[in-house]
Phi, psi and omega in degrees: 000136185251331181208151177234129183240121176232108182307133180092354181228155177296139182272163175243132181193161174222156178207137179230127182213137174231118180246116180107171008284163178240135184236144174231119175252116189236141173230133180224137178217136179223149178211153178227134178237120180257125181219109181061235179274359184259139169238100183270127177240140178205156181174190182186176181208145172227140181228127171254120180251139177221146184215129179254138174214154177220118184224120178244118184206141175202159181206162170218133184234153181234152180221178179283343187299324185291339181241017181268142176258337178201167181305137179088001179246181181095160182216127183296323179294323177296321177298321178295314182295331178274354180072041181243083182287153175271337179182169180189170179210143179226132176263121179232164181073211182289132178252002180260161179205145172245124180254139178226142170205156185236148175231128177238133181224129179223149180212159172215139180212157180228121173260110185254120174272085186296325177206183179294338182253339187245127175234131179244142177231118180239135182209163177216129178239146177229127177239143177223128176246116183286151172299147181290141175247126182244135174246130015277344180175174183216148181212165179205155181253130178265109183289340180285324183252343183079015181259147175255129182248140180216144188256014176213176180304128181279111184290341182278321185249345183082004182287153174283162179304142178245013175207158183294160178300131182089358174074324184240150178288149178292149180245111183260017187267027186277042179275133184227100178286148178226144176215141178217146181225137174227128182229127180270106181285312176225171179302338181247006183227124178233131177258129181236145176212147180205162178198163180177176177247135183229138179257138178269077184285340181302319180281353181292336180296000000 
């Protein structure tokens, strides 16, 4: 047990947490091929991220409800002295975890000098962020159904995993088209326009 909470009284508690180290292994490659009016660019990047943490925490709390006869009555300390908790949590087994996830990014683009005044840029990028994998395992509670899901062998009940590794299915729909146009109206005036789709993968972790 790590902490005891009694409303109206000072609590007793301990907490132990280790966050890190965190590692990023990154590979990046780019290339350009010029052929006639075309300048073809292509490349990609892959990142393996890993994060270690160790967190030991548990609590038991008491309220007035356990010793109340009607609204506005009851005493949290009395509930504590009678051994009638309102709730609690206990961390057992392994309290450490190693998290891993991967990011893959690839692109191809063509800069076409259509004429002396018109330049077109067409491109396509694809990003993929893998679901996180945690060792020894990961779980979550679905408040809508009342079910607990876990992606590895359940050490408490002996049950097999009831959800895929990483909890969520991978999403491979990270295609992002890009287009750009530059037109020289006069020797001193150029009009540019561009558009595209961009994914916020930083927050996906």
